C-alpha positions as CSV (number, residue, x, y, z in Angstrom):
1,X,-19.8,5.4,-4.6
2,X,-16.1,6.0,-5.4
3,X,-15.7,2.2,-5.9
4,X,-18.5,2.4,-8.6
5,X,-17.0,4.9,-10.4
6,X,-13.8,2.9,-10.9
7,X,-15.6,0.1,-12.9
8,X,-17.3,1.8,-15.8
9,X,-17.3,4.6,-18.1
10,X,-16.5,7.2,-15.1
11,X,-13.2,5.5,-14.5
12,X,-10.5,8.3,-14.6
13,X,-8.0,5.8,-15.4
14,X,-9.5,4.6,-18.9
15,X,-7.2,6.7,-20.8
16,X,-4.1,5.2,-19.2
17,X,-4.9,1.4,-18.2
18,X,-6.1,-1.8,-19.2
19,X,-8.2,-3.4,-16.8
20,X,-9.9,-7.0,-16.5
21,X,-12.0,-8.4,-13.6
22,X,-12.8,-12.0,-12.6
23,X,-15.3,-13.6,-10.0
24,X,-14.7,-17.3,-9.1
25,X,-17.8,-19.2,-8.3
26,X,-18.7,-22.5,-6.8
27,X,-22.2,-24.2,-7.0
28,X,-23.5,-20.7,-8.1
29,X,-22.0,-18.9,-5.4
30,X,-19.3,-16.2,-5.6
31,X,-16.2,-17.4,-3.8
32,X,-13.5,-14.9,-4.8
33,X,-12.6,-12.0,-7.1
34,X,-9.7,-10.5,-8.8
35,X,-8.6,-7.4,-10.7
36,X,-5.6,-7.1,-13.2
37,X,-4.5,-3.8,-14.7
38,X,-2.0,-2.8,-16.9
39,X,-0.8,0.9,-15.7
40,X,0.6,2.0,-19.1
41,X,1.8,5.2,-17.7
42,X,3.7,3.3,-14.9
43,X,5.3,1.0,-17.3
44,X,6.4,3.6,-19.7
45,X,7.8,5.5,-16.7
46,X,9.9,2.5,-15.4
47,X,10.3,0.8,-18.9
48,X,8.5,-2.6,-17.6
49,X,6.0,-4.8,-18.9
50,X,4.1,-5.5,-15.6
51,X,0.5,-6.3,-14.7
52,X,-0.9,-5.2,-11.2
53,X,-3.3,-7.8,-9.1
54,X,-5.7,-6.1,-7.0
55,X,-8.9,-6.2,-5.1
56,X,-8.3,-10.0,-4.5
57,X,-10.6,-11.5,-1.9
58,X,-11.2,-15.6,-1.6
59,X,-12.4,-18.0,0.4
60,X,-9.6,-20.0,2.3
61,X,-9.2,-22.2,-0.6
62,X,-6.2,-22.7,-2.6
63,X,-7.9,-24.0,-5.9
64,X,-10.0,-20.7,-5.7
65,X,-6.7,-18.5,-5.5
66,X,-4.9,-20.4,-8.2
67,X,-7.9,-20.2,-10.6
68,X,-8.0,-16.4,-9.9
69,X,-4.4,-15.7,-10.5
70,X,-4.0,-17.9,-13.6
71,X,-6.9,-15.9,-15.2
72,X,-4.9,-12.5,-14.4
73,X,-1.9,-13.9,-15.7
74,X,-2.9,-15.7,-18.8
75,X,-4.5,-12.2,-19.7
76,X,-1.4,-10.4,-19.1
77,X,0.8,-12.7,-21.0
78,X,-1.4,-12.3,-23.7
79,X,-1.1,-8.7,-23.7
80,X,2.6,-8.9,-23.7
81,X,3.5,-8.6,-19.9
82,X,6.3,-10.5,-18.4
83,X,5.8,-9.6,-14.7
84,X,2.8,-9.6,-12.1
85,X,2.9,-7.7,-8.8
86,X,0.6,-6.3,-6.2
87,X,-1.8,-5.9,-4.5
88,X,-1.8,-2.6,-6.1
89,X,-4.9,-0.4,-7.7
90,X,-4.9,1.7,-10.8
91,X,-2.4,4.3,-8.8
92,X,-0.8,4.6,-5.4
93,X,-3.6,6.9,-4.7
94,X,-5.7,3.5,-3.8
95,X,-5.3,1.1,-1.2
96,X,-2.5,-1.2,-1.6
97,X,0.0,-4.0,0.1
98,X,-1.4,-7.3,1.8
99,X,-1.8,-6.9,5.6
100,X,0.8,-9.5,6.9
101,X,1.3,-8.1,10.4
102,X,-0.8,-6.3,12.9
103,X,-4.5,-8.1,12.2
104,X,-5.3,-6.8,15.9
105,X,-4.6,-3.1,15.0
106,X,-7.3,-0.8,13.4
107,X,-6.9,0.4,9.9
108,X,-7.2,4.1,8.9
109,X,-10.0,5.1,6.9
110,X,-7.4,5.1,4.1
111,X,-6.5,1.4,4.2
112,X,-7.9,-1.8,3.8
113,X,-8.2,-5.2,5.9
114,X,-7.6,-8.7,4.8
115,X,-7.7,-11.8,6.6
116,X,-4.2,-13.5,7.5
117,X,-4.7,-16.6,5.3
118,X,-4.4,-14.4,2.2
119,X,-0.7,-14.3,2.6
120,X,-0.4,-18.2,2.5
121,X,-2.8,-18.2,-0.8
122,X,-0.8,-15.6,-2.6
123,X,2.8,-17.2,-1.9
124,X,1.4,-20.5,-2.8
125,X,0.6,-19.1,-6.4
126,X,4.2,-18.4,-6.8
127,X,4.5,-14.8,-5.5
128,X,7.5,-13.6,-3.5
129,X,8.3,-10.4,-1.7
130,X,9.0,-7.2,-3.7
131,X,8.6,-4.6,-1.1
132,X,7.2,-3.9,2.4
133,X,5.6,-0.8,4.0
134,X,5.2,-0.4,7.5
135,X,2.8,1.7,9.6
136,X,3.3,3.3,12.9
137,X,1.5,5.0,15.9
138,X,3.4,8.1,16.9
139,X,3.0,9.8,20.4
140,X,4.6,12.6,22.4
141,X,7.9,11.1,24.2
142,X,7.6,10.9,27.9
143,X,9.3,14.3,29.4
144,X,9.2,15.7,26.0
145,X,10.8,19.4,26.2
146,X,9.6,20.9,23.2
147,X,13.0,20.6,21.4
148,X,11.8,19.2,17.9
149,X,9.4,22.2,17.6
150,X,12.3,24.4,18.3
151,X,14.3,23.0,16.0
152,X,11.7,23.2,13.3
153,X,11.6,26.9,13.9
154,X,15.3,27.4,13.6
155,X,15.2,25.8,10.2
156,X,12.3,27.8,9.1
157,X,14.0,31.0,10.1
158,X,17.4,30.0,8.6
159,X,16.0,29.4,5.3
160,X,13.5,32.0,5.3
161,X,10.4,29.6,5.3
162,X,7.1,30.5,6.4
163,X,3.9,28.5,7.0
164,X,1.2,29.1,4.3
165,X,-2.1,30.8,5.6
166,X,-5.5,30.0,4.5
167,X,-8.9,30.9,5.6
168,X,-10.9,27.9,5.3
169,X,-10.7,24.7,3.4
170,X,-11.8,26.0,-0.1
171,X,-9.6,28.7,0.2
172,X,-6.5,26.3,1.0
173,X,-7.5,24.3,-2.0
174,X,-7.5,27.4,-4.4
175,X,-4.2,28.5,-2.8
176,X,-2.2,25.4,-2.6
177,X,-3.7,22.4,-4.8
178,X,-1.6,23.0,-8.1
179,X,1.6,23.5,-5.9
180,X,0.8,20.3,-3.7
181,X,0.3,18.3,-6.7
182,X,3.5,19.6,-8.4
183,X,5.3,18.7,-5.1
184,X,3.8,15.4,-4.9
185,X,5.0,14.5,-8.3
186,X,8.5,15.7,-7.6
187,X,8.9,14.2,-4.2
188,X,7.2,10.9,-4.8
189,X,8.4,10.3,-8.5
190,X,11.2,7.5,-7.6
191,X,8.8,5.9,-4.9
192,X,7.3,2.1,-5.5
193,X,4.2,2.2,-7.8
194,X,3.7,5.9,-8.3
195,X,2.4,7.5,-11.4
196,X,2.3,11.0,-12.7
197,X,-1.0,13.0,-11.6
198,X,-3.5,13.7,-14.3
199,X,-6.0,16.5,-14.0
200,X,-8.6,13.9,-13.3
201,X,-6.7,12.2,-10.5
202,X,-6.2,15.8,-8.8
203,X,-9.9,16.3,-8.8
204,X,-10.6,13.0,-7.5
205,X,-8.5,13.5,-4.6
206,X,-9.9,17.0,-3.7
207,X,-13.5,15.6,-4.1
208,X,-12.6,12.8,-1.8
209,X,-10.9,14.5,1.0
210,X,-12.6,18.0,1.0
211,X,-15.1,16.7,3.5
212,X,-12.8,15.5,6.2
213,X,-9.8,18.0,5.6
214,X,-9.5,20.1,8.8
215,X,-7.2,23.1,8.5
216,X,-5.9,22.2,12.2
217,X,-4.0,19.3,10.7
218,X,-2.7,20.7,7.7
219,X,0.7,22.5,7.1
220,X,2.2,24.1,4.1
221,X,5.8,25.6,4.0
222,X,6.5,28.3,1.3
223,X,9.9,29.8,0.6
224,X,10.6,33.5,0.4
225,X,9.2,33.6,-3.1
226,X,6.1,31.6,-2.1
227,X,7.2,28.4,-3.6
228,X,5.8,25.5,-1.9
229,X,8.5,23.3,-0.4
230,X,7.0,21.0,2.0
231,X,3.4,20.2,3.1
232,X,1.6,17.6,5.5
233,X,-1.8,17.0,5.3
234,X,-3.6,15.0,8.2
235,X,-6.9,13.9,8.6
236,X,-9.0,13.5,11.6
237,X,-9.3,9.8,12.5
238,X,-12.7,8.5,11.5
239,X,-12.1,4.8,11.0
240,X,-14.0,3.9,14.1
241,X,-17.1,5.8,13.1
242,X,-17.4,4.0,10.0
243,X,-16.5,0.6,11.3
244,X,-19.2,0.7,13.8
245,X,-22.0,0.9,11.2
246,X,-20.4,-1.5,9.0
247,X,-19.5,1.0,6.4
248,X,-23.0,2.0,5.7
249,X,-23.8,5.4,5.5
250,X,-26.5,5.9,8.4
251,X,-27.6,9.0,10.8
252,X,-25.4,7.6,13.3
253,X,-22.4,7.3,11.2
254,X,-22.7,10.9,10.0
255,X,-23.0,12.1,13.7
256,X,-20.0,9.8,14.8
257,X,-17.8,11.5,11.7
258,X,-18.7,14.9,12.9
259,X,-17.7,14.2,16.5
260,X,-14.4,12.8,15.3
261,X,-13.7,15.8,13.0
262,X,-14.6,18.2,15.9
263,X,-12.8,16.6,18.5
264,X,-10.6,13.8,17.3
265,X,-8.9,11.0,19.0
266,X,-6.5,10.0,16.6
267,X,-4.9,12.0,13.5
268,X,-4.2,9.9,10.1
269,X,-1.2,11.2,8.4
270,X,-2.3,11.2,4.8
271,X,0.0,13.1,2.2
272,X,3.4,14.3,3.4
273,X,5.8,15.7,0.6
274,X,9.2,17.8,0.8
275,X,11.1,19.1,-2.1
276,X,14.0,17.1,-2.4
277,X,16.2,20.0,-2.7
278,X,15.3,20.8,0.7
279,X,15.7,17.3,2.3
280,X,19.5,17.6,3.6
281,X,18.2,21.2,5.1
282,X,16.5,19.8,8.1
283,X,13.1,20.7,6.8
284,X,11.6,17.4,7.9
285,X,12.2,18.9,11.5
286,X,9.7,21.4,10.8
287,X,6.8,19.0,9.9
288,X,7.9,16.9,12.8
289,X,7.7,19.6,15.0
290,X,4.2,20.6,13.6
291,X,2.9,17.2,14.4
292,X,4.0,17.1,17.7
293,X,2.5,20.5,18.5
294,X,-0.9,19.2,17.2
295,X,-0.5,16.2,19.6
296,X,0.4,18.2,22.6
297,X,-2.2,21.1,22.0
298,X,-5.2,19.4,20.6
299,X,-5.3,16.5,23.0
300,X,-4.9,14.0,20.4
301,X,-4.0,10.5,21.6
302,X,-1.6,9.8,19.0
303,X,-1.0,10.1,15.1
304,X,-1.3,6.7,12.8
305,X,1.0,6.9,9.9
306,X,-0.3,5.4,6.7
307,X,2.2,3.3,4.4
308,X,5.8,4.1,4.5
309,X,8.2,2.2,2.6
310,X,10.5,0.2,4.8
311,X,13.7,1.6,2.7
312,X,12.1,5.1,2.3
313,X,14.8,6.3,4.9
314,X,14.2,9.8,5.0
315,X,10.3,9.1,6.2
316,X,11.5,6.2,8.5
317,X,14.3,8.4,10.2
318,X,11.6,11.5,10.3
319,X,9.5,9.2,12.8
320,X,12.3,8.6,15.4
321,X,12.1,11.6,17.3
322,X,8.5,10.3,18.4
323,X,7.6,7.6,20.7
324,X,6.9,5.1,17.8
325,X,5.3,1.8,17.9
326,X,5.5,0.0,14.5
327,X,2.0,-1.7,14.5
328,X,1.4,-2.9,10.9
329,X,3.2,-4.2,8.0
330,X,1.9,-4.7,4.5
331,X,3.7,-6.4,1.4
332,X,3.8,-6.0,-2.4
333,X,4.4,-9.3,-4.2
334,X,6.1,-10.2,-7.5
335,X,6.3,-13.1,-10.1
336,X,7.8,-13.5,-13.2
337,X,5.4,-14.8,-15.9
338,X,7.7,-15.4,-18.8
């Protein structure tokens, strides 16, 4: 349902994007597809003329991949673009990056899988690495003595910070949604592929995640004036529940999701934001301590990060206090067109 809404009049990005869609056919059978997106808000912010490619799927045939990429590139050049990059969606809220390592690892619910040969097809079309993301499993270190949680509490006390309360998910959204998106815009502004949040994008996030948000795995940090300075939104891992039914909504899948929500084995680290003004004050320790506490007290086997840019030193260093295993890597490619 969410996917269908992106391909028609209900697409929330129609006002800031131009898009084109191509299918490849052989003997009357679909053998590949690709999407091209000109994200005008992102191009304006970065003063670029780029087209994004996304939703690329193909059989293992270079002729098919060549035809698909040529179609998007020709369309983009006719529109005045000079560079192509991806895989990316309309915004960074969608699945992005090509899986290049960790094919034996399960993806989180928020990510996608692709076959290993996709890398060969894309690189043969003239694309080279632009950025990589890595993903990690985080566990409580052996012999952990609670020091991270203690450090987090000291930071909270020193800067007169406190955790924001909420009665339930609806109360959490009513209290903190505006501040959360404001902080997201501020903390993600310089990251790769990000675009400013519109009201429609905010509503989409709220509608998409309302069902799986669990207040046990949410942390909001407020200053003495009740201004949000950091947040972390984690989700009970439901990818196993979805995968076992092939992605189809069945009574069994819904029961498995409810069970995973009630007593999750894994939590996914969804959205994390820290006010840049607080980055040098050790506020990350408060979030790391909160995650460590979740893992210890709720019987979680591990936390799974989603995509972290490899050159985002702040987030990469934050995970070093955990028993960390980098288990997947994704890549965004780039190609000059003119």
